[in-house]
LUMTISE-309458 format. One record per residue: residue number from 1; residue in three letters; x, y, z of N, C-alpha, C in turn. Coordinates in pm, 1 decimal. Last residue first. Layout:
BEGIN
ATOM:pos:code:n_x:n_y:n_z:ca_x:ca_y:ca_z:c_x:c_y:c_z
ATOM:NUM:Ala:X:Y:Z:X:Y:Z:X:Y:Z
...
END
This chain:
BEGIN
ATOM:pos:code:n_x:n_y:n_z:ca_x:ca_y:ca_z:c_x:c_y:c_z
ATOM:182:Lys:-4258.7:8430.2:145.3:-4191.4:8334.9:52.7:-4323.3:8319.0:-64.5
ATOM:181:Asn:-4371.8:8542.5:361.3:-4383.0:8604.5:257.1:-4306.4:8532.2:125.4
ATOM:180:Asp:-4377.1:8338.3:564.7:-4493.0:8375.5:513.8:-4493.8:8440.1:389.4
ATOM:179:Asn:-4149.3:8325.7:658.6:-4164.9:8183.1:580.3:-4294.3:8241.5:501.1
ATOM:178:Ser:-3968.0:8640.5:641.5:-4052.0:8517.0:707.0:-4096.4:8409.9:616.0
ATOM:177:Val:-3652.7:8749.7:696.7:-3769.4:8715.9:590.3:-3843.5:8634.2:690.3
ATOM:176:Gly:-3443.8:8849.0:843.2:-3582.1:8898.9:882.8:-3681.1:8853.7:771.6
ATOM:175:Leu:-3201.2:8693.5:810.3:-3212.0:8800.5:730.7:-3343.7:8889.6:738.9
ATOM:174:Lys:-3253.9:8492.8:1021.7:-3147.4:8591.8:1028.3:-3171.4:8712.7:928.1
ATOM:173:Met:-3451.8:8364.3:907.5:-3474.2:8449.0:1018.0:-3391.6:8537.2:1043.9
ATOM:172:Ser:-3313.1:8229.6:698.7:-3423.4:8320.2:644.9:-3463.2:8401.1:789.6
ATOM:171:Glu:-3146.8:8078.6:846.2:-3097.1:8187.1:733.9:-3185.4:8310.4:728.9
ATOM:170:Val:-3339.8:7907.1:976.9:-3236.5:7988.0:1050.5:-3210.9:8112.2:956.8
ATOM:169:Asp:-3433.2:7793.4:720.3:-3521.7:7872.5:821.4:-3445.8:7984.4:918.0
ATOM:168:Asp:-3209.1:7660.6:626.2:-3290.7:7770.1:550.9:-3364.8:7836.3:625.0
ATOM:167:Val:-3190.5:7464.3:834.2:-3062.8:7569.6:813.5:-3137.6:7690.2:731.4
ATOM:166:Asp:-3396.3:7303.3:796.2:-3388.9:7413.9:913.4:-3282.2:7496.4:897.0
ATOM:165:Ala:-3359.3:7189.6:554.3:-3468.6:7290.7:585.5:-3446.0:7359.2:708.3
ATOM:164:Gln:-3146.6:7027.4:610.1:-3114.4:7181.0:522.1:-3237.3:7244.2:560.0
ATOM:163:Lys:-3262.7:6878.3:797.4:-3148.9:6966.3:841.7:-3146.4:7078.9:728.9
ATOM:162:Leu:-3431.6:6781.2:620.9:-3486.7:6817.8:750.9:-3382.7:6944.0:787.0
ATOM:161:Tyr:-3235.1:6631.7:438.7:-3349.3:6754.7:385.8:-3403.6:6813.6:530.7
ATOM:160:Ala:-3109.9:6455.9:626.3:-3015.4:6557.7:539.9:-3142.1:6672.4:480.6
ATOM:159:Thr:-3316.2:6285.9:678.2:-3273.3:6385.5:794.9:-3163.7:6469.8:730.3
ATOM:158:Lys:-3391.2:6179.3:437.9:-3474.3:6237.9:502.9:-3416.8:6337.1:631.7
ATOM:157:Val:-3168.8:6043.9:381.6:-3198.4:6135.3:306.6:-3291.1:6239.2:356.9
ATOM:156:Val:-3125.3:5862.7:596.3:-3026.5:5966.8:568.6:-3097.3:6073.5:487.4
ATOM:155:Asn:-3369.0:5691.1:535.3:-3358.5:5784.3:655.9:-3223.0:5891.6:643.5
ATOM:154:Asn:-3297.2:5592.7:294.6:-3410.3:5693.3:284.5:-3413.4:5776.2:427.1
ATOM:153:Ile:-3077.5:5451.6:371.5:-3074.0:5536.8:246.5:-3167.9:5643.7:282.9
ATOM:152:Arg:-3206.8:5272.7:520.8:-3100.4:5353.0:574.0:-3080.3:5473.9:497.0
ATOM:151:Glu:-3385.9:5123.8:362.6:-3427.3:5205.6:458.9:-3332.5:5310.6:500.3
ATOM:150:Thr:-3179.8:5012.0:177.1:-3291.3:5118.0:115.7:-3340.8:5191.0:249.6
ATOM:149:Gln:-3082.0:4824.7:362.3:-2985.3:4936.6:318.3:-3083.1:5029.2:261.0
ATOM:148:Arg:-3296.0:4639.1:423.0:-3252.0:4759.1:523.8:-3146.7:4860.5:459.2
ATOM:147:Arg:-3339.6:4541.8:163.0:-3446.2:4624.8:206.1:-3387.7:4715.4:334.2
ATOM:146:Gln:-3063.6:4412.0:149.2:-3122.7:4542.7:20.0:-3226.6:4627.7:103.1
ATOM:145:Ser:-3129.7:4225.9:348.1:-3026.7:4320.6:354.0:-3032.0:4454.0:278.5
ATOM:144:Trp:-3355.9:4084.8:250.0:-3355.1:4166.6:409.6:-3247.0:4262.1:375.0
ATOM:143:Phe:-3221.1:3947.2:50.9:-3369.4:4028.3:29.6:-3353.5:4145.3:150.6
ATOM:142:Asn:-3006.6:3815.2:156.8:-2980.4:3935.7:54.7:-3096.6:4026.0:47.3
ATOM:141:Cys:-3150.5:3635.1:314.8:-3052.3:3731.2:386.3:-3053.3:3848.4:282.0
ATOM:140:Ile:-3295.5:3480.5:98.0:-3386.1:3570.7:214.4:-3281.6:3671.3:258.6
ATOM:139:Leu:-3062.1:3404.6:-45.2:-3176.8:3476.1:-104.9:-3231.2:3567.4:15.3
ATOM:138:Ile:-2962.3:3226.7:174.5:-2865.1:3337.8:96.7:-2955.1:3448.0:49.1
ATOM:137:Leu:-3167.4:3039.5:197.1:-3131.3:3103.5:306.0:-3038.7:3232.7:249.9
ATOM:136:Val:-3171.2:2923.8:-62.4:-3283.4:2982.5:-32.8:-3235.8:3083.1:95.5
ATOM:135:Met:-2912.3:2814.9:-41.3:-2944.4:2879.7:-139.7:-3064.6:2978.8:-102.5
ATOM:134:Thr:-2949.6:2622.5:161.7:-2862.8:2719.6:177.5:-2884.1:2843.9:99.0
ATOM:133:Pro:-3125.3:2446.0:67.4:-3169.5:2542.8:183.7:-3061.2:2645.1:213.5
ATOM:132:Ile:-2983.2:2332.3:-159.7:-3079.4:2402.2:-165.7:-3142.8:2483.9:-76.9
ATOM:131:Ile:-2723.6:2207.2:-36.0:-2730.9:2347.1:-120.3:-2859.8:2421.2:-120.4
ATOM:130:Ile:-2851.4:2008.5:101.9:-2766.5:2124.2:197.0:-2786.4:2236.8:100.9
ATOM:129:Leu:-2955.7:1830.5:-71.3:-3059.8:1885.4:60.6:-2964.3:1972.1:147.5
ATOM:128:Val:-2774.5:1792.9:-248.6:-2901.8:1863.3:-266.9:-2976.2:1900.9:-151.5
ATOM:127:Gly:-2595.1:1644.7:-79.4:-2556.7:1741.3:-146.1:-2671.2:1842.1:-166.4
ATOM:126:Leu:-2737.0:1377.3:-49.8:-2719.0:1469.6:66.8:-2649.0:1626.8:24.3
ATOM:125:Pro:-2793.6:1312.7:-316.8:-2924.6:1361.3:-237.9:-2858.0:1443.5:-111.7
ATOM:124:Ile:-2503.0:1265.3:-374.6:-2573.9:1373.8:-455.2:-2691.6:1409.7:-373.2
ATOM:123:Tyr:-2374.3:1059.7:-252.0:-2358.4:1183.6:-193.1:-2449.8:1276.9:-255.7
ATOM:122:Ser:-2389.3:869.8:-413.1:-2455.8:837.5:-306.4:-2461.8:980.7:-219.5
ATOM:121:Ser:-2192.7:913.3:-596.9:-2344.6:934.9:-645.3:-2404.7:909.3:-520.1
ATOM:120:Val:-1953.8:833.5:-469.0:-1990.5:969.1:-484.5:-2140.7:995.4:-530.7
ATOM:119:Arg:-1991.2:558.6:-493.3:-1977.6:631.5:-360.2:-2027.6:770.8:-378.2
ATOM:118:Lys:-2002.8:525.1:-759.9:-2095.8:482.8:-689.8:-2098.8:552.1:-553.5
ATOM:117:Asn:-1743.7:604.1:-810.1:-1851.7:685.8:-864.8:-1971.1:640.1:-807.6
ATOM:116:Tyr:-1563.4:434.0:-659.1:-1579.9:563.3:-650.2:-1684.1:621.0:-716.6
ATOM:115:Phe:-1672.8:174.6:-821.1:-1663.5:204.4:-681.2:-1696.3:322.7:-641.7
ATOM:114:Arg:-1592.9:259.3:-1101.4:-1724.0:220.1:-1069.3:-1750.2:210.9:-927.3
ATOM:113:Tyr:-1312.2:267.5:-1051.5:-1414.9:373.1:-1103.4:-1567.8:344.0:-1067.8
ATOM:112:Val:-1245.0:18.9:-980.9:-1229.4:141.7:-891.1:-1321.4:256.1:-926.3
ATOM:111:Asp:-1270.7:-234.4:-1134.9:-1384.8:-177.3:-1057.8:-1372.9:-51.9:-972.6
ATOM:110:Ser:-1036.7:-211.2:-1264.6:-1166.3:-210.8:-1364.0:-1296.9:-158.2:-1270.9
ATOM:109:Thr:-846.3:-281.7:-1060.6:-855.8:-138.9:-1131.9:-951.8:-121.2:-1211.8
ATOM:108:Asn:-845.6:-439.3:-758.7:-917.6:-440.0:-896.3:-934.3:-332.2:-985.3
ATOM:107:Leu:-586.6:-451.7:-588.6:-658.4:-352.1:-623.7:-714.1:-368.5:-762.7
ATOM:106:Ala:-508.5:-710.8:-348.7:-484.2:-635.0:-490.0:-600.0:-559.6:-511.0
ATOM:105:Thr:-546.3:-756.2:-69.9:-438.0:-675.7:-92.9:-426.9:-621.6:-247.9
ATOM:104:Cys:-715.2:-980.3:17.7:-765.4:-851.1:1.0:-660.0:-739.9:-38.6
ATOM:103:Phe:-570.7:-1233.3:25.9:-579.3:-1154.2:143.6:-593.9:-1006.6:136.6
ATOM:102:Gln:-640.3:-1337.1:-230.3:-676.1:-1406.3:-99.5:-651.2:-1318.5:14.4
ATOM:101:Gly:-829.7:-1082.6:-431.4:-708.7:-1162.5:-372.1:-744.3:-1245.6:-242.3
ATOM:100:Thr:-931.2:-740.3:-415.4:-957.2:-885.4:-438.2:-831.9:-954.5:-376.2
ATOM:99:Tyr:-1118.9:-413.7:-376.0:-1001.5:-520.1:-356.1:-1023.5:-634.9:-352.8
ATOM:98:Pro:-1289.6:-196.2:-411.2:-1265.4:-277.6:-516.6:-1161.7:-377.8:-506.2
ATOM:97:Pro:-1505.8:-400.3:-168.6:-1458.8:-332.7:-326.4:-1376.2:-224.7:-288.0
ATOM:96:Asp:-1356.7:-592.4:64.0:-1441.2:-491.4:43.9:-1408.0:-416.0:-84.1
ATOM:95:Cys:-1331.3:-941.7:73.5:-1246.4:-845.9:46.8:-1405.0:-702.5:17.4
ATOM:94:Leu:-1339.7:-1180.3:320.4:-1425.8:-1140.8:241.2:-1373.9:-985.1:202.0
ATOM:93:Cys:-1116.4:-1481.0:299.9:-1135.1:-1333.3:330.0:-1253.8:-1296.7:236.2
ATOM:92:Thr:-1049.9:-1774.9:474.8:-1092.8:-1695.8:376.9:-1144.0:-1553.2:402.1
ATOM:91:Gln:-1060.0:-2001.2:640.2:-940.1:-1955.2:604.8:-947.7:-1866.8:470.5
ATOM:90:Pro:-1373.9:-2110.3:610.6:-1255.5:-2085.4:705.4:-1131.4:-2067.7:610.5
ATOM:89:Val:-1672.0:-1969.5:562.1:-1565.0:-2061.7:484.0:-1434.0:-2038.5:573.3
ATOM:88:Asn:-1810.7:-1835.4:748.8:-1872.2:-1960.6:692.8:-1778.7:-2039.0:618.4
ATOM:87:Ile:-1701.7:-1589.8:815.7:-1739.5:-1694.6:932.6:-1773.7:-1809.9:848.6
ATOM:86:Ser:-1394.9:-1447.5:646.9:-1529.7:-1506.8:640.6:-1540.7:-1616.4:767.4
ATOM:85:Arg:-1256.0:-1164.1:774.4:-1260.0:-1311.9:782.0:-1382.0:-1333.6:747.8
ATOM:84:Lys:-1230.4:-872.4:574.0:-1235.5:-932.3:678.8:-1281.3:-1083.0:695.8
ATOM:83:Gly:-1072.8:-609.7:400.4:-1149.3:-698.3:407.6:-1170.2:-767.3:548.7
ATOM:82:Asn:-854.8:-411.8:424.1:-967.9:-409.8:303.0:-1038.3:-527.2:303.6
ATOM:81:Glu:-666.4:-421.3:617.9:-804.1:-290.8:631.5:-894.0:-317.6:525.6
ATOM:80:Gly:-621.9:-775.5:664.5:-595.3:-631.6:639.9:-692.2:-541.4:677.3
ATOM:79:Cys:-690.7:-1047.5:713.4:-732.4:-985.6:593.9:-680.9:-830.6:573.4
ATOM:78:Glu:-523.1:-1305.7:819.0:-532.0:-1152.5:819.7:-563.7:-1104.1:698.1
ATOM:77:Ile:-626.9:-1646.4:907.1:-584.7:-1530.7:807.2:-630.6:-1411.7:838.4
ATOM:76:Ile:-503.9:-1876.0:1125.6:-586.0:-1751.5:1109.7:-535.9:-1667.6:1001.7
ATOM:75:Asp:-304.7:-2062.8:1128.2:-440.0:-2117.8:1067.3:-531.1:-1987.3:1068.9
ATOM:74:Cys:-66.2:-2099.4:1278.0:-81.7:-2021.0:1152.1:-188.9:-2055.4:1083.1
ATOM:73:Phe:-125.5:-2212.1:1531.8:-89.1:-2317.8:1426.3:-79.5:-2249.9:1269.4
ATOM:72:His:-137.8:-1996.9:1686.3:-19.3:-2086.6:1734.8:-17.5:-2179.5:1634.9
ATOM:71:Gly:-162.6:-1698.6:1458.6:-225.5:-1838.9:1554.8:-106.6:-1895.2:1578.5
ATOM:70:Ser:-164.6:-1586.0:1124.9:-122.0:-1555.6:1248.0:-208.5:-1701.7:1329.0
ATOM:69:Trp:-62.2:-1450.2:796.9:-135.0:-1566.7:879.7:-78.2:-1541.1:1019.2
ATOM:68:His:58.7:-1272.2:647.5:-96.3:-1242.2:609.0:-148.9:-1377.9:714.9
ATOM:67:Pro:359.6:-1469.1:599.2:272.2:-1334.6:606.0:149.4:-1366.3:562.2
ATOM:66:Lys:363.5:-1765.4:789.4:383.8:-1699.5:659.4:327.1:-1552.7:671.3
ATOM:65:Cys:496.3:-1789.9:1120.0:387.2:-1804.2:1048.5:438.1:-1719.6:914.8
ATOM:64:Ala:713.3:-1998.0:1335.5:657.2:-1873.9:1279.0:568.4:-1908.8:1155.1
ATOM:63:Asp:642.2:-2229.0:1475.2:778.3:-2165.4:1497.3:725.9:-1997.9:1464.7
ATOM:62:Cys:332.8:-2386.0:1535.5:445.9:-2335.7:1450.5:540.6:-2255.9:1509.8
ATOM:61:Pro:247.1:-2609.8:1802.5:209.4:-2469.7:1725.8:354.2:-2471.7:1635.4
ATOM:60:Glu:136.1:-2931.9:1807.5:222.9:-2827.0:1821.3:222.2:-2727.1:1751.7
ATOM:59:Gly:-65.0:-3115.2:1717.3:-76.6:-3040.1:1858.6:18.7:-2956.5:1881.0
ATOM:58:Lys:170.8:-3279.8:1497.1:34.9:-3260.6:1562.0:23.0:-3231.0:1678.5
ATOM:57:Val:435.4:-3085.6:1433.9:389.6:-3190.3:1459.9:257.7:-3157.5:1524.5
ATOM:56:Pro:425.7:-2914.6:1080.4:464.0:-2916.4:1259.1:397.8:-3048.8:1321.4
ATOM:55:Asn:566.2:-2949.8:824.9:447.4:-2982.6:882.1:483.1:-2996.2:1022.8
ATOM:54:Gly:732.1:-2654.5:687.1:751.2:-2776.6:754.0:604.7:-2801.8:785.3
ATOM:53:Glu:776.9:-2412.3:601.2:744.2:-2504.5:521.6:713.2:-2643.7:580.7
ATOM:52:Asp:818.8:-2198.6:780.3:936.9:-2292.7:759.4:898.7:-2386.6:651.7
ATOM:51:Lys:579.4:-2076.9:835.3:681.1:-2000.7:779.5:778.4:-2112.7:711.4
ATOM:50:Cys:299.0:-2250.9:857.4:404.1:-2222.9:905.7:495.4:-2149.1:775.6
ATOM:49:Asn:-24.1:-2254.5:808.5:54.0:-2166.2:717.5:203.0:-2145.7:778.4
ATOM:48:Phe:-220.2:-2561.5:757.3:-104.0:-2475.0:831.9:-35.9:-2411.5:773.0
ATOM:47:Met:-576.2:-2572.1:688.5:-416.1:-2560.7:649.4:-314.6:-2503.8:720.5
ATOM:46:Thr:-847.1:-2743.4:747.8:-761.4:-2617.3:770.6:-630.5:-2648.8:738.3
ATOM:45:Glu:-980.7:-2972.8:674.3:-1024.7:-2853.8:603.7:-909.5:-2744.2:629.7
ATOM:44:Cys:-1022.2:-3233.4:768.1:-870.6:-3195.2:712.2:-909.3:-3064.8:626.1
ATOM:43:Tyr:-1235.9:-3248.3:896.2:-1235.3:-3315.1:784.5:-1135.3:-3268.1:692.0
ATOM:42:Thr:-1129.1:-3170.9:1141.8:-1248.3:-3294.8:1150.9:-1237.2:-3356.4:985.3
ATOM:41:Gly:-799.5:-3067.6:1130.2:-929.4:-3034.2:1138.1:-1008.0:-3169.0:1121.3
ATOM:40:Tyr:-498.6:-2986.7:911.4:-598.5:-3071.0:992.2:-734.2:-3018.4:1011.4
ATOM:39:Tyr:-211.4:-3026.0:704.6:-368.4:-2985.0:700.3:-428.8:-3066.2:854.4
ATOM:38:Asn:54.0:-3071.6:637.4:4.2:-2919.0:656.3:-146.6:-2894.7:669.3
ATOM:37:Asp:-4.2:-3379.2:524.2:83.5:-3280.2:550.5:4.6:-3149.0:555.6
ATOM:36:Asp:-372.6:-3509.4:512.9:-242.0:-3466.9:467.4:-141.4:-3397.3:547.5
ATOM:35:Cys:-531.3:-3660.7:796.9:-514.3:-3551.7:710.7:-356.5:-3546.2:637.9
ATOM:34:Glu:-778.1:-3895.6:823.9:-608.4:-3861.9:860.6:-574.9:-3758.4:759.0
ATOM:33:Cys:-1090.0:-3888.1:960.7:-992.0:-3837.9:886.7:-838.1:-3853.0:924.4
ATOM:32:Gly:-1195.0:-4146.5:1149.8:-1215.3:-4018.8:1083.8:-1129.4:-4011.5:967.7
ATOM:31:Asp:-1116.8:-4418.6:1215.9:-1166.1:-4313.6:1350.1:-1215.9:-4163.0:1294.6
ATOM:30:Glu:-1066.9:-4552.3:1022.8:-1161.2:-4610.8:1115.7:-1219.5:-4477.8:1213.2
ATOM:29:Asp:-1018.2:-4273.5:765.6:-1001.8:-4422.0:810.6:-1082.9:-4458.8:939.9
ATOM:28:Leu:-995.6:-4113.3:446.8:-1052.8:-4180.1:561.3:-1014.7:-4298.2:641.1
ATOM:27:Gln:-724.5:-3863.8:412.5:-773.9:-4041.3:378.4:-887.1:-4068.9:497.4
ATOM:26:Gly:-704.8:-3536.2:283.4:-685.3:-3650.3:357.5:-751.9:-3770.5:335.9
ATOM:25:His:-876.5:-3284.4:263.0:-704.4:-3300.3:220.4:-679.2:-3407.9:309.5
ATOM:24:Leu:-1127.4:-3354.5:294.1:-1088.4:-3266.7:185.3:-948.2:-3261.8:157.8
ATOM:23:Cys:-1330.4:-3616.7:336.7:-1193.5:-3585.5:373.9:-1160.8:-3475.9:270.0
ATOM:22:Arg:-1632.1:-3713.0:385.5:-1538.5:-3664.6:295.2:-1447.2:-3584.7:359.6
ATOM:21:Ile:-1852.1:-3986.7:501.9:-1763.2:-3856.1:522.2:-1658.9:-3833.3:422.8
ATOM:20:Pro:-2121.8:-4034.1:275.6:-2010.7:-4101.5:348.0:-1919.3:-3950.9:379.3
ATOM:19:Glu:-2448.2:-3931.3:316.1:-2343.5:-3943.4:248.5:-2228.8:-4006.2:325.9
ATOM:18:Ser:-2671.1:-3950.8:463.1:-2632.6:-4090.2:442.0:-2532.3:-4102.6:340.8
ATOM:17:Asn:-2813.0:-3778.5:710.1:-2721.2:-3763.9:602.9:-2658.0:-3900.1:574.2
ATOM:16:Leu:-2959.5:-3888.2:911.0:-3035.3:-3796.2:814.4:-2945.7:-3783.9:688.9
ATOM:15:Pro:-2905.8:-4194.9:1066.7:-2853.9:-4067.7:1028.8:-2942.5:-4010.7:935.6
ATOM:14:Leu:-3139.0:-4329.5:1324.4:-3072.5:-4346.6:1158.8:-3030.4:-4211.0:1144.4
ATOM:13:Ala:-3284.2:-4278.0:1526.8:-3129.1:-4325.7:1548.4:-3052.2:-4341.5:1413.5
ATOM:12:Cys:-3526.7:-4239.9:1462.4:-3450.9:-4102.3:1534.7:-3314.6:-4145.7:1538.4
ATOM:11:Phe:-3627.1:-4453.8:1381.1:-3618.6:-4360.5:1272.3:-3518.8:-4250.7:1331.0
ATOM:10:Leu:-3636.3:-4606.4:1638.1:-3543.0:-4654.4:1523.7:-3510.2:-4541.7:1409.3
ATOM:9:Thr:-3810.3:-4446.7:1785.1:-3671.7:-4470.9:1855.7:-3567.0:-4497.8:1704.3
ATOM:8:Leu:-4048.8:-4505.3:1645.8:-3983.4:-4373.9:1633.6:-3832.1:-4385.2:1694.8
ATOM:7:Leu:-4043.3:-4790.4:1682.5:-4012.7:-4740.2:1531.7:-3971.9:-4587.8:1508.3
ATOM:6:Ile:-4115.2:-4806.6:1941.0:-3973.0:-4844.4:1886.5:-3951.7:-4786.0:1760.5
ATOM:5:Val:-4330.4:-4673.2:1944.3:-4201.0:-4603.6:2018.6:-4094.7:-4649.5:1956.1
ATOM:4:Ser:-4503.6:-4819.8:1795.0:-4477.0:-4695.2:1757.2:-4348.9:-4652.8:1827.9
ATOM:3:Glu:-4488.7:-5038.3:1962.8:-4472.0:-5055.2:1835.2:-4421.7:-4923.6:1778.7
ATOM:2:Lys:-4638.1:-4992.2:2189.0:-4497.6:-5023.4:2215.4:-4431.3:-4988.2:2068.7
ATOM:1:Met:-4875.6:-4953.8:2071.8:-4815.7:-4807.3:2138.3:-4651.1:-4857.0:2141.1
END
């Protein structure tokens, strides 16, 4: 039992990743990575983007940042309206199509037509769902409108005929002619 606990403890104490630490922009020393100028982070993965091109003193913020960069150390990328910051890859923008480039400011013209055609084609089903019921409604309204118009005309004709018939009766009565003699 003691042996299995000791083996388990030794196994858990061994590092799972036996690869050496890689410094992306620096050299490995006893304490970790010693970063090159303008870089910092555990693996020297983050770049300072100070406007004055100088390397800030470690731990002190930049005086001003280059365009599209912000933060105390000018390490936060600004992707603008056409993209958003990547969560997985630091200092990287994920651009909305058809925009490209480090800061999502370049318009990829070969993708523009494809992007907008795809966007328009996504509205076709919605257009069909709106246009077909609208056309059916217009046809139904037109049918009932014509039917009402026909009824009105028939009512006017009947009323005019009856009025004419009444006028004829009055005239014949004035003349003393009865309807029976006709």
